[in-house]
C-alpha positions as CSV (number, residue, x, y, z in Angstrom):
1,X,-13.0,6.0,36.6
2,X,-12.4,3.5,33.9
3,X,-10.4,3.3,30.7
4,X,-12.1,2.9,27.3
5,X,-10.1,1.7,24.4
6,X,-11.6,3.0,21.2
7,X,-10.6,0.9,18.2
8,X,-10.5,2.0,14.6
9,X,-14.1,1.4,13.3
10,X,-15.0,-0.2,10.0
11,X,-15.0,2.7,7.6
12,X,-16.0,1.0,4.5
13,X,-16.5,-2.4,2.8
14,X,-13.2,-4.0,1.9
15,X,-11.2,-1.4,3.7
16,X,-8.4,-3.0,5.9
17,X,-6.6,0.2,7.0
18,X,-6.7,3.9,7.1
19,X,-4.2,6.8,7.2
20,X,-4.3,9.4,9.9
21,X,-4.5,12.8,8.2
22,X,-5.5,15.1,11.1
23,X,-5.9,14.8,14.8
24,X,-8.5,17.2,16.4
25,X,-7.6,16.2,19.9
26,X,-4.4,15.4,21.9
27,X,-3.5,13.6,25.1
28,X,-5.0,15.5,28.0
29,X,-7.9,16.9,26.1
30,X,-11.4,16.5,27.4
31,X,-13.8,15.2,24.8
32,X,-17.6,14.8,24.6
33,X,-19.6,12.1,23.0
34,X,-19.9,12.7,19.2
35,X,-17.0,15.1,19.2
36,X,-14.8,15.1,16.1
37,X,-11.6,13.2,17.1
38,X,-9.6,12.6,13.9
39,X,-9.8,12.5,10.1
40,X,-8.7,9.4,8.4
41,X,-8.3,8.6,4.7
42,X,-9.1,5.5,2.7
43,X,-8.4,5.5,-1.0
44,X,-9.3,9.2,-1.8
45,X,-12.2,9.6,0.7
46,X,-11.7,11.4,4.0
47,X,-13.8,10.2,6.9
48,X,-14.5,11.9,10.3
49,X,-14.2,9.7,13.3
50,X,-16.3,10.8,16.4
51,X,-16.0,9.9,20.0
52,X,-18.5,7.4,21.4
53,X,-18.0,8.6,25.0
54,X,-17.3,11.5,27.2
55,X,-13.9,11.6,28.9
56,X,-10.2,12.5,28.8
57,X,-7.8,11.4,26.1
58,X,-5.0,9.3,27.7
59,X,-3.4,7.9,24.6
60,X,-3.5,8.3,20.8
61,X,-2.5,5.6,18.2
62,X,0.0,7.5,16.1
63,X,1.1,10.6,14.3
64,X,-0.1,12.2,11.1
65,X,0.7,10.0,8.2
66,X,0.7,6.7,10.1
67,X,-1.5,3.9,8.9
68,X,-3.9,2.2,11.4
69,X,-5.5,-1.2,10.8
70,X,-9.2,-1.5,11.2
71,X,-10.0,-2.9,14.6
72,X,-6.7,-1.8,16.2
73,X,-6.5,0.8,19.0
74,X,-7.2,4.4,17.9
75,X,-7.5,6.2,21.3
76,X,-7.7,5.4,25.0
77,X,-10.2,7.6,26.8
78,X,-10.6,7.8,30.6
79,X,-14.3,7.9,31.4
80,X,-16.3,8.6,34.6
81,X,-17.7,5.5,36.2
82,X,-18.2,2.4,34.1
83,X,-18.1,2.2,30.3
84,X,-21.8,1.7,29.1
85,X,-22.6,-1.7,27.8
86,X,-23.9,-0.4,24.5
87,X,-20.5,1.4,23.9
88,X,-18.6,-1.8,24.7
89,X,-20.8,-3.7,22.2
90,X,-20.4,-1.1,19.6
91,X,-16.6,-1.3,20.0
92,X,-16.5,-5.1,19.7
93,X,-16.1,-5.4,23.5
94,X,-12.8,-3.4,23.6
95,X,-14.0,-1.0,26.3
96,X,-12.2,-1.7,29.6
97,X,-14.2,-0.9,32.7
98,X,-12.2,-2.5,35.5
99,X,-8.7,-1.0,35.0
100,X,-7.7,1.8,37.3
101,X,-7.2,5.2,35.8
102,X,-3.7,6.4,35.2
103,X,-2.6,10.0,35.1
104,X,-2.6,11.5,31.7
105,X,0.8,12.3,30.2
106,X,2.0,15.8,30.2
107,X,0.4,17.5,27.2
108,X,3.6,19.5,26.7
109,X,5.3,16.3,25.7
110,X,2.6,15.0,23.3
111,X,2.1,15.8,19.7
112,X,0.0,18.9,19.1
113,X,-3.1,18.6,17.0
114,X,-2.7,19.6,13.4
115,X,-3.8,23.1,12.4
116,X,-3.9,23.2,8.6
117,X,-6.1,21.5,5.9
118,X,-5.2,17.8,5.9
119,X,-3.5,17.4,2.5
120,X,-1.5,20.6,3.0
121,X,0.0,19.5,6.3
122,X,3.7,20.4,6.6
123,X,6.2,19.4,9.3
124,X,9.1,21.8,9.6
125,X,12.2,20.1,11.0
126,X,15.5,21.6,12.1
127,X,17.6,22.8,9.2
128,X,20.9,21.3,8.1
129,X,23.4,21.2,11.0
130,X,25.7,23.5,9.1
131,X,23.1,26.2,9.4
132,X,22.1,25.5,13.0
133,X,23.4,28.8,14.3
134,X,20.8,30.6,12.2
135,X,18.0,28.6,13.7
136,X,18.8,29.5,17.3
137,X,15.9,31.1,19.2
138,X,18.2,32.9,21.6
139,X,21.9,33.9,21.5
140,X,23.8,31.7,23.9
141,X,26.5,34.3,24.3
142,X,24.9,37.6,25.2
143,X,28.3,39.3,26.0
144,X,29.1,40.5,22.5
145,X,25.7,42.0,22.0
146,X,25.8,45.3,20.2
147,X,23.6,48.1,21.4
148,X,21.4,49.9,19.0
149,X,20.7,53.6,19.5
150,X,17.0,53.7,18.4
151,X,15.5,50.8,16.4
152,X,11.9,51.8,16.7
153,X,11.4,51.6,20.4
154,X,13.7,54.5,21.5
155,X,15.6,52.4,24.1
156,X,18.8,50.6,23.7
157,X,18.2,47.2,22.3
158,X,20.4,44.1,21.6
159,X,21.0,43.1,18.0
160,X,19.8,39.5,17.7
161,X,22.2,37.3,15.7
162,X,23.9,34.0,15.9
163,X,27.6,33.7,16.8
164,X,28.3,32.7,13.2
165,X,26.6,35.8,11.9
166,X,28.4,38.0,14.4
167,X,31.8,36.6,13.4
168,X,31.1,37.1,9.7
169,X,30.0,40.6,10.3
170,X,33.1,41.3,12.4
171,X,35.4,39.9,9.7
172,X,33.6,42.0,7.1
173,X,33.8,45.1,9.2
174,X,30.0,45.5,9.3
175,X,28.2,47.1,12.2
176,X,25.2,44.8,12.9
177,X,23.2,47.8,14.1
178,X,23.2,49.1,10.6
179,X,21.8,45.9,9.1
180,X,18.0,45.7,8.8
181,X,16.7,42.1,9.5
182,X,14.2,40.7,7.0
183,X,12.1,38.9,9.6
184,X,11.5,38.5,13.4
185,X,14.2,41.0,14.3
186,X,17.1,38.5,13.9
187,X,20.0,39.3,11.6
188,X,20.8,36.3,9.4
189,X,23.4,35.6,6.7
190,X,20.8,36.6,4.0
191,X,20.5,40.0,5.6
192,X,24.2,40.5,5.5
193,X,24.2,39.5,1.8
194,X,21.5,42.2,1.2
195,X,23.5,44.8,3.1
196,X,26.7,44.0,1.2
197,X,24.8,44.3,-2.1
198,X,23.5,47.7,-1.3
199,X,26.7,48.9,0.2
200,X,28.8,47.8,-2.8
201,X,27.7,50.8,-4.9
202,X,25.5,48.8,-7.3
203,X,22.3,49.7,-5.5
204,X,20.7,46.4,-6.7
205,X,19.2,43.8,-4.4
206,X,19.9,40.2,-5.1
207,X,17.3,38.2,-6.9
208,X,15.9,36.7,-3.7
209,X,16.7,36.1,-0.1
210,X,17.9,32.8,1.2
211,X,15.4,30.7,3.1
212,X,15.7,27.9,5.5
213,X,15.1,24.4,4.2
214,X,11.7,22.8,5.0
215,X,11.1,19.1,5.5
216,X,7.6,18.4,4.3
217,X,6.0,15.1,5.3
218,X,4.1,13.5,2.5
219,X,0.7,12.5,3.8
220,X,-3.0,12.2,2.9
221,X,-4.0,12.9,-0.6
222,X,-0.5,14.0,-1.7
223,X,0.8,10.6,-0.5
224,X,-1.9,8.8,-2.5
225,X,-1.0,10.8,-5.6
226,X,2.7,10.0,-5.2
227,X,1.9,6.3,-4.8
228,X,-0.5,6.1,-7.7
229,X,1.7,8.1,-10.1
230,X,4.8,6.0,-9.2
231,X,2.8,2.8,-9.7
232,X,1.5,4.1,-13.1
233,X,4.9,5.0,-14.4
234,X,6.6,1.9,-13.0
235,X,4.1,-0.6,-14.4
236,X,2.7,1.0,-17.5
237,X,4.7,1.5,-20.7
238,X,3.3,4.9,-21.7
239,X,3.2,6.4,-25.2
240,X,1.7,9.7,-26.2
241,X,0.2,10.9,-29.5
242,X,-0.6,14.5,-30.2
243,X,-2.8,16.0,-33.0
244,X,-3.7,19.6,-33.9
245,X,-7.4,20.3,-34.4
246,X,-9.2,23.3,-35.9
247,X,-11.9,24.1,-33.3
248,X,-13.1,27.3,-35.0
249,X,-16.5,25.8,-36.1
250,X,-17.0,24.1,-32.8
251,X,-16.4,27.3,-30.9
252,X,-18.9,29.1,-33.1
253,X,-21.5,26.3,-32.5
254,X,-20.8,26.5,-28.7
255,X,-21.4,30.3,-28.8
256,X,-24.7,29.8,-30.6
257,X,-25.8,27.2,-28.1
258,X,-24.9,29.4,-25.2
259,X,-26.8,32.3,-26.6
260,X,-30.0,30.3,-26.5
261,X,-29.4,28.2,-23.4
262,X,-31.9,29.9,-21.2
263,X,-31.6,28.6,-17.6
264,X,-29.3,25.7,-18.7
265,X,-25.7,25.8,-17.5
266,X,-23.1,27.6,-19.7
267,X,-21.3,25.2,-22.1
268,X,-17.5,25.0,-22.0
269,X,-15.4,23.1,-24.5
270,X,-15.3,20.0,-22.3
271,X,-18.9,18.7,-22.8
272,X,-18.4,18.9,-26.5
273,X,-15.2,17.0,-26.4
274,X,-16.6,14.4,-24.0
275,X,-19.5,13.9,-26.4
276,X,-17.0,13.3,-29.3
277,X,-15.1,10.8,-27.2
278,X,-18.2,8.9,-26.2
279,X,-19.6,8.7,-29.8
280,X,-16.4,7.0,-30.9
281,X,-15.8,4.6,-28.0
282,X,-17.9,1.8,-29.5
283,X,-15.6,1.8,-32.5
284,X,-12.5,1.9,-30.3
285,X,-13.4,-0.2,-27.2
286,X,-9.7,-0.7,-26.3
287,X,-9.6,2.9,-25.2
288,X,-12.3,2.6,-22.6
289,X,-10.8,-0.3,-20.6
290,X,-9.1,-1.3,-17.4
291,X,-6.1,-3.6,-17.0
292,X,-5.9,-5.9,-14.0
293,X,-2.2,-6.6,-13.7
294,X,-2.6,-9.4,-11.2
295,X,-5.2,-11.3,-13.1
296,X,-3.7,-10.3,-16.5
297,X,-7.2,-9.5,-17.7
298,X,-8.3,-6.4,-19.7
299,X,-11.9,-5.4,-19.3
300,X,-13.4,-3.3,-22.1
301,X,-16.3,-1.4,-20.5
302,X,-19.6,-0.9,-22.3
303,X,-20.3,2.4,-20.4
304,X,-18.1,5.4,-20.2
305,X,-17.4,6.4,-16.6
306,X,-15.4,9.4,-17.3
307,X,-12.9,10.7,-14.8
308,X,-12.1,14.4,-14.8
309,X,-8.6,15.3,-13.3
310,X,-9.5,18.3,-11.1
311,X,-6.9,20.4,-9.3
312,X,-8.0,21.4,-5.8
313,X,-6.3,23.2,-2.9
314,X,-5.5,19.8,-1.5
315,X,-4.1,18.2,-4.6
316,X,-5.3,16.4,-7.7
317,X,-8.6,14.5,-7.5
318,X,-10.5,12.6,-10.2
319,X,-14.3,12.9,-9.8
320,X,-16.2,10.5,-12.1
321,X,-19.1,11.3,-14.5
322,X,-21.1,8.0,-14.5
323,X,-22.5,6.9,-17.9
324,X,-21.2,9.9,-19.7
325,X,-22.3,8.3,-23.0
326,X,-26.0,8.6,-21.9
327,X,-25.9,12.3,-21.1
328,X,-26.5,15.2,-23.5
329,X,-24.4,18.4,-23.6
330,X,-26.4,20.2,-20.9
331,X,-26.4,17.2,-18.6
332,X,-22.7,16.9,-19.0
333,X,-22.1,20.6,-18.3
334,X,-24.3,20.3,-15.1
335,X,-22.5,17.2,-13.9
336,X,-19.0,18.7,-14.6
337,X,-19.9,21.7,-12.5
338,X,-21.4,19.7,-9.7
339,X,-18.5,17.2,-9.4
340,X,-15.8,19.8,-9.8
341,X,-17.3,21.9,-6.9
342,X,-17.7,18.8,-4.7
343,X,-14.1,17.9,-5.3
344,X,-12.8,21.4,-4.5
345,X,-14.9,21.8,-1.3
346,X,-14.3,18.3,0.0
347,X,-17.9,17.1,-0.2
348,X,-17.3,14.5,-3.0
349,X,-18.4,11.1,-1.9
350,X,-16.1,8.0,-2.1
351,X,-18.1,6.5,-5.0
352,X,-17.8,9.8,-6.9
353,X,-14.0,9.5,-6.8
354,X,-13.6,6.0,-8.0
355,X,-14.5,3.6,-10.8
356,X,-13.5,5.6,-13.8
357,X,-12.8,3.8,-17.1
358,X,-11.3,6.7,-19.0
359,X,-9.9,10.0,-17.8
360,X,-9.7,13.5,-19.3
361,X,-7.2,16.0,-18.0
362,X,-7.0,19.6,-19.0
363,X,-5.0,22.5,-17.7
364,X,-7.4,25.0,-19.2
365,X,-5.7,28.3,-20.0
366,X,-2.4,26.8,-18.8
367,X,-2.7,23.8,-21.1
368,X,0.5,24.5,-23.1
369,X,1.2,23.4,-26.6
370,X,1.2,19.7,-25.8
371,X,1.1,17.5,-22.7
372,X,2.1,13.9,-21.9
373,X,-0.4,13.0,-19.2
374,X,0.2,10.0,-16.8
375,X,-2.4,7.3,-17.0
376,X,-4.8,6.9,-14.1
377,X,-4.1,3.3,-13.3
378,X,-5.7,0.7,-13.8
379,X,-7.2,2.6,-16.9
380,X,-5.3,2.3,-20.1
381,X,-5.8,5.8,-21.6
382,X,-6.0,9.4,-20.6
383,X,-6.9,12.3,-23.0
384,X,-5.5,15.8,-22.6
385,X,-7.0,18.8,-24.4
386,X,-4.5,21.6,-24.6
387,X,-4.6,25.4,-24.8
388,X,-6.6,26.9,-27.6
389,X,-4.8,29.5,-29.7
390,X,-5.6,31.7,-32.7
391,X,-3.3,31.4,-35.7
392,X,-3.4,32.2,-39.5
393,X,-3.9,29.2,-41.7
394,X,-4.3,28.4,-45.3
395,X,-8.0,27.4,-45.8
396,X,-9.2,25.7,-49.0
397,X,-12.2,27.3,-50.7
398,X,-15.0,25.7,-52.6
399,X,-13.4,26.5,-55.9
400,X,-10.2,24.7,-54.9
401,X,-8.2,27.9,-54.1
402,X,-6.7,28.8,-50.8
403,X,-6.8,31.9,-48.6
404,X,-5.3,32.8,-45.3
405,X,-7.8,33.0,-42.4
406,X,-7.5,33.4,-38.7
407,X,-8.5,30.1,-37.1
408,X,-8.8,28.7,-33.6
409,X,-6.5,25.7,-33.0
410,X,-6.0,23.2,-30.2
411,X,-3.8,20.2,-29.7
412,X,-5.2,17.0,-28.2
413,X,-2.9,14.6,-26.5
414,X,-3.6,11.0,-25.6
415,X,-1.4,8.7,-23.5
416,X,-2.0,5.0,-23.7
417,X,-0.9,1.8,-22.1
418,X,1.1,0.1,-24.9
419,X,0.4,-3.3,-23.5
420,X,-3.3,-2.8,-24.4
421,X,-3.5,0.0,-27.0
422,X,-1.5,-0.1,-30.2
423,X,-0.2,3.2,-31.6
424,X,-2.3,2.7,-34.7
425,X,-5.5,2.5,-32.6
426,X,-4.6,5.6,-30.5
427,X,-3.8,7.6,-33.7
428,X,-6.9,6.4,-35.5
429,X,-9.1,7.3,-32.5
430,X,-7.7,10.8,-32.3
431,X,-8.1,11.3,-36.0
432,X,-11.8,10.4,-35.8
433,X,-12.1,12.8,-32.8
434,X,-10.5,15.5,-35.1
435,X,-13.2,14.9,-37.7
436,X,-16.0,15.4,-35.3
437,X,-14.4,18.5,-33.8
438,X,-13.9,20.1,-37.1
439,X,-17.4,19.2,-38.3
440,X,-19.2,19.7,-35.0
441,X,-22.7,19.3,-36.4
442,X,-21.9,15.6,-36.4
443,X,-21.8,15.7,-32.6
444,X,-25.5,16.4,-32.5
445,X,-26.5,13.7,-35.0
446,X,-27.5,10.2,-34.2
């Protein structure tokens, strides 16, 4: 038997460390070569690490949320016989073939492998000490247990409750046998509150039942989001400008294009808006830029690599449409669909989630009247289309008169880095976007 130390492999150019987001094995587990061991995250890409050998796990490097440096110990695996030379070479000579095997630690005293999707991992800790009685798994004082005549099983059963709950029930003159527990058969303070509310004559239940506190460890993508948003708000002086646009004609044109699209993807509002942004960027190059704080250099990009803020089950991700300015409406629609699906199912590649020069964020039907989006650092601007609504408006006629018509309206928000973009430039850019939106035939002209 021999020990093999498996170091954290090089998971990408320029990557110095990675975060542990999900263990698929624990100490004492038997693993096979190429078996999935752990998921690690660098930037916003999740990478599967597989075992190079068969054996038994003796040691793991850390817990979920820990950061491991490239080349440092990830696992120690006990292998049969000697560690193959090719494995030692592949692991920079870190395999140890001459050390005697040691017994594996008791699996009952080692961290269990995570069970949920990696960005949604939650770690439930003990509640506040003042509520500790409610969290007990067994009553330490069985003597005052109250018998229940028939609670579903026909036989006498003990009412499960903590001493604090029993004392409160006794002080209130409540027979615990009459209180129906909300969960797991144990009567808690919230169940007493419910019982009191019904017994008081009002007949109305409280708005909701009390729940124990949860301590949720911030890891994986949620940790990256927290770090990025904090850095953006800490370092960037934001300002937001909002304008109302009449999208009636653009919606009419979109409907016409969709009716004749054939096998092409269905157009949403987003490809039309992206086309408008891209047509105007050459006149407003300060919008499509990135600010390097350390070098104090602003790079105005010639191509529009458009990030799309996309909500997924695991958190917010920003897939990137490369060279958006070179794509037509249908190509944009196809790329939007492909990238959004890849982000949601976790198949998006690292280079599809980085390198954006301008970001668009939209909450769709939840868009609200106006938003103040946070800039996707190191970019200097983010644009937020809001919810489209119908409202009566005065519309000027050809003869100069006005009449009231039902129109479709939408607000567009833009947040900018005031170190790089002046308020005048942001307002002028959105006003030009408004002109294109309200005269959408210009979107299709050269």
